[in-house]
C-alpha positions in Angstrom: 223.5 333.6 67.9 226.6 333.7 70.1 227.4 336.1 73.0 231.1 336.3 73.9 231.6 337.3 77.5 234.9 338.3 79.1 235.4 339.0 82.8 238.5 340.8 84.2 237.7 341.0 87.9 240.3 339.3 90.2 237.4 338.4 92.5 235.7 335.0 92.4 232.9 336.1 94.7 231.1 339.4 95.2 232.4 341.0 92.0 230.5 344.2 91.2 231.4 344.1 87.5 230.2 340.6 87.3 226.9 341.5 88.9 226.2 344.0 86.1 227.4 341.6 83.4 225.2 338.8 84.8 222.2 341.0 84.2 223.2 341.9 80.7 223.8 338.2 79.9 220.4 337.3 81.5 218.5 339.7 79.3 220.4 338.6 76.2 219.6 334.9 77.0 215.9 335.8 77.6 215.8 337.0 74.0 217.9 334.1 72.7 217.0 331.0 74.8 219.2 328.1 74.1 221.8 330.2 72.3 225.5 330.0 73.2 227.5 332.1 75.6 231.2 331.7 75.1 233.3 332.8 78.1 236.8 333.8 79.1 237.8 335.0 82.6 241.2 336.6 82.4 241.0 337.9 86.0 241.2 334.3 87.2 242.6 332.3 84.2 245.1 335.0 83.4 247.1 335.5 80.2 250.8 335.1 80.7 252.6 338.5 81.3 255.1 337.7 78.6 252.6 336.8 75.8 252.5 340.2 74.3 256.3 340.6 74.0 256.5 337.1 72.5 253.8 337.8 70.0 255.4 341.1 69.0 258.9 339.6 68.5 257.3 336.7 66.6 256.1 339.2 64.1 259.7 340.2 63.4 261.0 336.6 63.3 260.8 334.2 60.4 258.1 331.5 61.2 260.7 328.7 61.0 262.9 330.5 63.5 260.3 331.3 66.1 260.7 329.9 69.6 258.0 327.7 71.2 257.0 330.7 73.3 256.6 332.9 70.2 254.5 330.2 68.4 252.3 329.9 71.5 251.8 333.6 71.7 250.9 333.9 68.0 248.4 331.1 68.4 246.9 332.7 71.5 246.4 336.0 69.7 244.7 334.2 66.9 242.4 332.4 69.3 241.4 335.7 71.1 240.6 337.4 67.8 238.7 334.3 66.6 236.5 334.5 69.7 235.6 338.1 69.0 235.0 337.7 65.3 232.8 334.6 65.7 230.5 336.3 68.3 227.4 338.1 67.3 227.6 340.3 70.4 230.3 340.9 73.0 230.1 341.6 76.7 233.2 342.9 78.6 233.2 343.2 82.4 236.2 345.3 83.4 236.6 347.0 86.8 238.8 350.1 87.5 241.9 349.1 89.4 244.2 351.7 91.0 242.9 354.5 88.7 243.7 352.6 85.6 242.7 349.7 83.3 243.0 346.2 84.7 246.4 344.8 84.0 244.7 341.6 82.8 242.6 343.4 80.3 245.5 345.6 79.1 247.5 342.4 78.4 244.5 341.0 76.6 244.2 344.2 74.4 247.9 344.1 73.6 247.9 340.5 72.6 244.8 340.9 70.4 246.4 343.8 68.6 249.4 341.7 67.5 247.1 339.6 65.3 247.2 340.9 61.7 243.4 340.9 61.5 243.2 343.3 64.5 246.4 345.4 64.0 245.4 349.0 63.0 242.0 348.0 61.7 238.4 348.4 63.0 238.0 344.7 62.9 234.9 344.8 65.1 233.2 347.4 62.9 229.6 347.8 63.8 229.6 344.8 66.2 227.5 345.4 69.3 229.6 345.5 72.5 228.6 346.2 76.1 231.3 347.3 78.5 230.3 346.8 82.2 232.7 348.8 84.3 232.8 349.7 88.0 234.7 352.0 90.3 235.2 351.9 94.0 234.9 355.6 94.6 233.3 358.5 92.7 235.0 360.1 89.8 232.3 362.4 88.3 232.5 366.2 87.7 233.2 368.2 90.8 234.4 365.2 92.9 237.9 365.1 94.4 238.8 362.3 92.1 237.4 363.9 88.9 239.8 362.9 86.0 241.4 360.1 88.0 239.6 357.3 86.0 242.2 356.5 83.4 240.4 353.3 82.4 237.0 354.1 80.9 238.2 356.8 78.4 241.0 354.4 77.3 238.6 351.5 76.9 236.3 353.7 74.8 239.2 354.6 72.6 240.2 351.0 72.1 236.9 349.3 71.7 235.0 352.0 69.8 237.5 354.2 68.1 240.3 351.6 67.3 238.3 348.3 67.0 235.2 350.0 65.6 232.7 348.4 68.0 229.2 349.7 68.4 229.8 350.4 72.1 227.4 350.8 75.0 228.9 351.4 78.5 227.2 350.5 81.8 228.9 352.1 84.8 228.6 351.9 88.6 230.5 354.0 91.1 231.0 353.9 94.9 231.2 350.1 95.0 233.5 350.4 98.1 230.7 352.1 100.1 229.9 349.6 102.9 233.5 348.2 102.6 235.6 351.3 103.4 234.3 353.0 106.5 235.5 356.4 105.2 232.8 356.2 102.6 229.9 355.6 105.0 228.5 359.1 104.6 227.8 358.3 100.9 225.6 355.3 101.6 222.5 356.8 100.1 224.2 358.1 97.0 225.9 354.7 96.5 222.5 352.9 96.8 221.0 355.2 94.1 224.0 354.6 91.9 223.8 350.8 92.4 220.1 350.8 91.5 220.7 353.0 88.4 223.5 350.7 87.2 221.3 347.6 87.5 218.6 349.3 85.6 221.1 350.4 82.9 222.4 346.9 82.7 218.9 345.5 82.1 218.3 348.0 79.4 221.6 347.3 77.8 220.9 343.6 77.8 217.5 344.0 76.3 218.9 346.2 73.6 221.6 343.6 72.9 219.0 340.9 72.8 216.8 342.8 70.4 219.4 342.8 67.7 218.3 341.0 64.5 219.6 337.6 63.8 222.2 337.7 61.0 221.0 336.3 57.7 
C-alpha cells in the first residue's frame, strides 16, 4: 500500500502540523511496515505562483499553440493528480495562516482542479484522507475569534464535498501559547488541547492503518 503525504507548513523545524502528521504516518507505517510513503512538501518546495493561470489558459489553447509555461503547468497538474490517485491513503498537513488557507495549499488545489480528471468530479470518491490542521489561537464557540477560521471549513468543502474523500480531521489550537506572551494565561488549556490532538492523531493513524488492502 502507499500513503501520500503532503505538508504545507513554511517551517522546516518545530512545525505543529508536522508533529501531528508524523504521528498519523507513524501509526500507518506500524500497520504497513515496509510500505511506501510518497511525499510532497509545498511549504518548502513551493509550486510556482503562476502555475494555475498557465494551466487554466492552456485549457483554452490548442495543444500545438501552448507556451512552454503552459505545457509545464499541464504536466504539473497531471503529476499532482497522479500522486493522489495512485495512493491508497492520503495525509494532508495544513496549518491556518492569517485566518485563511495556506497560500501554498490553495495554489495546490487550484492546479489540481485544472486536470480533467479532477475538474468538477469527486475523483477521490471514498478514498481515506486525514487532514492535520493547526491554529495559533482559539477559534471555538464563544471565543473572540469564533468564525475567523476560514481555512478548515473550506478544506472540508474541497476535500470531502468536491473531491469526495472519506475525510477525517485532526485539529490542534493554541499552538502560539508559549510563543506569544499575550497567550500565557491559556497555558493549561493549550496543554490539554495539545495532548488531545496527539491522541486524536494516533487514533486517526491507527484507523488509517486498519483499512483493508485493496484486492
